[in-house]
Steps between C-alpha positions, in 0.01 A plus 500: 500500500616854421357853489467500121279193510288661772464812284378289207249320722369836624446620145301190401293509822631164615469578872158437653580604858766718669633188672599353163707810424658487846586133453686560172702793634590309816596202284779707339677556832423149618664346192798729550547373854464133401759539226760708683489351849678174399760704312553720808437826312410682820500849351239401238290321762506807725389724214222257413373498858514878513302533174240250625461696823456830312246341267293362789495844661394673177241233422344524847477881469335479156248237611413701811445817295291305251277353771454829686406687182242237406688382191577845355861578603817298532722783627477675835445875509849579626671304221323668208702653225451875546697583187263319264486686176169625373365391166586756229206685352436583137602853406207728451429674173610836643845369592582385150697199387805425721855512378635168363758461777243589762254251351766231511569563868128492573473163324790368709342618823171342395670166445660523842166565664354206312782282628426605857133412466570169330744401772238578764247291311742208488556533874126485558476184292770336699317567825154387390582238243254662256525797268311797639226664298663821384363747250717576198730798533392807304848588380559802274596445140745786432500632144812442291741793482398737218736560213416867472478763764231455759195712427394778724256426775245735347492306173408172666129426504351389826323163476289339766607143571241232428401298805431132439276310742704270725365159600509442873624156603339279762791558738456877470126467563579289805740761639251781435227310683732436797587872518128583485428272796786637711368855461190401697699414816732686736803273514747483787871438473626148568690627805174600667350152482465269795683169516207287384428748220860471382458122499188538285692722257776237473238233434337713227835579335587129493159424349542766233833347401313191381565423134133536406433837662840669475483873421728472196302256286182395677351184357193539722385840625398511866640837612236714325119496538335305219243771408780756447707281270205324330204740500309287250429234766419742781130407525565127491778527758302710747205262470713202608752661738363687800833592666757585228864518608844529339857492629564873455187594697595262781852648514368858505255417779788357702725802440225748585450346844205470740327253266658165588535422867685167470698325229225242443262766366757606239562138397124446465479790253794361302328160483180674387680615183554143378172366642307756293687389189407137569131586542485726194675257261329180616215526247741565212714205604199268485431623147864438401605860434884507495544834681256410777665158542842663530390757760303238695793259530751779572278655770456165675874448508568856618251452784702205623834672438395819685392286797841331512677835462297685762546229763879516449554877479258573784615212723588735793136613513333158496257415777561181699165328460425133541512295185160479334349171391483598134836520326534814290633407157433611146378839372307651792313830460603608851719370780617591848855585599554221751789268577291193417423637153870569446576140588232382255647716223850362562368143484315583177814641338711205620252252350529681167878552492694244703382199299510681166766354265786731406545576131864397452762611250815327387802528726704803393207674326312799632265430788127482447290736708429221750870423541563874533257513793691214664825691457340816643400296802864400545623856446262631767724331758826644365461874553812683611340591835431131574850375423605466865193287573523286184866412567389190690267373224664569163746211485553354844751256643298275723633399846583139576179433693276687253364191323400344830249785549414592140380243250494714179772770492435795267668834418443795269773405251343156446162662425662736251679211330175306468332805346782537246482130414117518462435230758200661664171382348259706711511817709427297810835317473715814511285651778539182702880499455537866599287451810705191583820710518381708793298222662813285518692790655230551762484129585878459532588824680210492745694256722850641451424869554469457877857372534730761656784480251611644168305237308195578709520867414534412130193278529310788663586734213410235242169435678410870503600536134285202408201656675551832322561353153210255528267797554647677197464179299129477583452859386680420173293182455178697548616753241584218261161335558325827413694550178490141377135431584399824330700421187376141476137610515568799275655281230201266509257790457714660228506168315121466518459862383736434210311186402168686503646782291645249255165323465322832444757601238464164323122534494526854360749386237273210402203735459712735290609214275140386456389850400797532267424164340138596439601828340770345282283216364312752287820662375640163391182428304520840327860442392399192306409645157319231310471132441512399135395170358734387231412207279791295378441271206713191476428132473251558780302821545556637850356804680735645765509819704805730514533794739663826393632769736571861419804495730713258694362403843669686785632353824193616689272338241680164519484515880126568491448216255696268728283609795184436295628156400576416861152614593346269240713210625395573857133494396549166326668358808214622719249341263695173502505505880124553508452209257721281717298597806174415322647170376614411849152574632340277231748222572417522868128466425556205267722327750246552774223350282712195412586449863131526596403245234765257618386541856135440402600189306692359795205572727264323256723192491510484877121543518447218248725266697316577822160445335601170342628378833172592666299314225712188536458497874121550473459221243704257703294574807170479305553164335702356786762367271774278631864512412445295185246746359621851555449816289832633389599862484433503127132435562479142349365195679688173528249220535526121500263288281345338802398833635326599174303174482388537858371848430306385192327223686390740769328729253303205342574574140650301213866500440645742252824497315730791569778598265745778575675698234691830489492597131259790523640827633326817605628856454645513849708187437309293752441127445133388496395147580253362239240238572361257237192299566 
């Protein structure tokens, strides 16, 4: 990393937050130390440390000035450049045309003033990570030096300059509306505020630094009343929202004084800003309107984020109430500043962040934003003021009896090495390792600090340092949880907004193509001039059609014809699919009928078998036939001659001759027994 690369990244708006800019500048001096310490270039290392110290001091001053001014200034009042040159004005008609040398000097001074303003603009970019919305400079265009003598002032005609209407940007409208609101209140200076009011101001400044509602490029506007910025929806908004509120009004009410009695009342008004947006955009979200969906999702997230932020910045003013039965999670329209709610918010952030997988990069490449947050967590323990306390935990030499008390030794250098080697998979792993450093120190030195010796005094100092640094670690972890949980949810919502916008754009493009196709079908038909029928006489007389064109088909025409052909093919495919569906339905009906017929046939066969069995049993029981004369299943009778003669004698009739034959057949292929007398 070097300053030239940072300058290029500033110009292309590569930095999203001031911390990214700070990280790159600090990386220059850090790389210098890593390279020159092994080579024992102490003079270069000392200069690098001095430059890093100066940069941290300058950066802290700029950030403080930026926060105090509400995002308008990055320089304090005492460090302003009092010798700033004024912009040169155009010479009036009465003064005449300037001398060539004088005009040249004026051009040079103009360029210098431009350079000053451009450098200030670049500095602003580096602090915010985004290019500020600046109006173009109205620079004079000096006339070229005349070849002849300059005319007299009296001979020059006075002309009135033409004024062109200037379009006012959204950012300018936003600033004008904010200034209009502030005129309605009598504002106090920040030094006159009470302690809890100063805490509320810090909470509001941190909320306004959010990427969605930043003053430089607001993606969502919450610091101006909706009717002022969008007067066309005034009636609809007032019908739905009974208590309108915006961030600027809440801030002015706080600075005026005698309106809010406690910090919770101010936080309730801030929450009302986003709650009103949720209520107003709910109907549009149900209808699928992209803008309403975006504001609805963003407002729900900002409700949750403002609750997290308020419970952290206003932690000294929380009331110690007993924990309620209902756990407060999600986007709440109002909440109380209590210690139990702060604990719930910490648990909610931990559930979102600690188990979230880290987006890793290759070893040696630039860190991803998640890995950068892990490194920031490590750097929060290595400030220059904490060096005497961190001496025991950076890279320690463990005593001989250390492993008998501590099962898992851990130090800061091992955590840093694991971050550089991309071994951490989740945020919870690095948090657990960093907490383990100080927990091990507390467990080991708790017993040895009471010994009255030199080692005992060292253990006492290590124990006190572990207590102090563990508290600072928890503060850094809470800050990391706020940033990471906000960015995770923000990326999800931005992705959903982008998908909805893409779908809307695709639908609009499809409608445009349909309209264009309908309009161009007629033009293609008009370009075709005529169709002639030419008769060619040969061995066979044929009648063919030949098309003639007045001009060669263009690229647009061939594309339209290809689209029409694809449309015809699509229609044919749809028709074939319908035919296949109908055929499948017919085949299902036919198959069902065949199956029903087969089932009926099998039922008929079973019924016939049952009936024949019943007839056989009834005949056998009726005639009391023995085993020698039984009726078979086929329905025929097997009789002995003696039985027939006995029956004939019983009837008292003459004997007859019976002859059986099976030559005659009926239509149903059944054999009939004939009798001849």
